ZAMARGU-4260 file (C-alpha; in steps of 0.2 Angstrom, whole numbers, plus 5000, padded with zeros to 4 digits):
<rodrens>
0) 4922/5064/4993 | 4933/5072/4981 | 4930/5068/4962 | 4939/5071/4946 | 4935/5066/4928
5) 4945/5056/4915 | 4951/5071/4905 | 4957/5080/4921 | 4967/5065/4926 | 4975/5064/4909
10) 4981/5082/4910 | 4986/5080/4928 | 4997/5065/4925 | 5003/5072/4908 | 5020/5063/4903
15) 5023/5056/4921 | 5012/5040/4918 | 4997/5033/4910 | 4978/5035/4913 | 4969/5019/4906
20) 4950/5015/4906 | 4949/4996/4912 | 4932/4989/4913 | 4922/5000/4924 | 4937/5008/4932
25) 4951/5020/4928 | 4969/5015/4932 | 4982/5028/4934 | 5001/5024/4934 | 5014/5037/4938
30) 5033/5038/4938 | 5041/5045/4954 | 5060/5048/4957 | 5068/5054/4973 | 5079/5048/4987
35) 5071/5030/4986 | 5076/5029/4967 | 5065/5028/4952 | 5048/5018/4953 | 5030/5017/4947
40) 5015/5017/4957 | 4996/5015/4953 | 4980/5022/4959 | 4962/5015/4955 | 4947/5026/4952
45) 4929/5021/4951 | 4914/5031/4944 | 4903/5040/4955 | 4890/5043/4941 | 4879/5029/4934
50) 4888/5022/4918 | 4871/5019/4910 | 4870/5038/4909 | 4888/5043/4907 | 4903/5035/4898
55) 4918/5031/4909 | 4927/5046/4901 | 4913/5058/4906 | 4909/5051/4923 | 4915/5059/4939
60) 4928/5047/4947 | 4933/5044/4965 | 4949/5035/4972 | 4945/5018/4978 | 4963/5012/4981
65) 4972/5016/4996 | 4982/5032/4991 | 4997/5026/4980 | 5002/5008/4980 | 5019/4999/4983
70) 5033/5003/4971 | 5036/4994/4955 | 5051/4994/4944 | 5041/4996/4928 | 5025/5004/4922
75) 5019/4987/4915 | 5021/4979/4932 | 5011/4993/4941 | 4997/4992/4928 | 4997/4973/4929
80) 4995/4973/4948 | 4981/4986/4946 | 4972/4975/4933 | 4974/4959/4944 | 4967/4968/4959
85) 4952/4974/4949 | 4949/4957/4942 | 4950/4950/4960 | 4936/4961/4966 | 4947/4971/4977
90) 4939/4988/4972 | 4921/4982/4970 | 4911/4973/4957 | 4919/4972/4939 | 4907/4974/4925
</rodrens>
């Protein structure tokens, strides 16, 4: 299991997207461009460490979504899809 923390995600994504703490998850949206055009995708991370001992910003995180998701025209659509999936329990229990 490969882990990463919030700050490392922020520096990895840089200006290509957003890293947002949402409830007990971290959502990453990223902008891509290539032969298929321009689009956004999201990835969801959950903490490995107990959030009673660490904040979401300090905890080690693991990917809980299936790699990158479908393509979205806007970053807002990608984020909303991630938040909706989280609220629906797709990635585990929401606190």
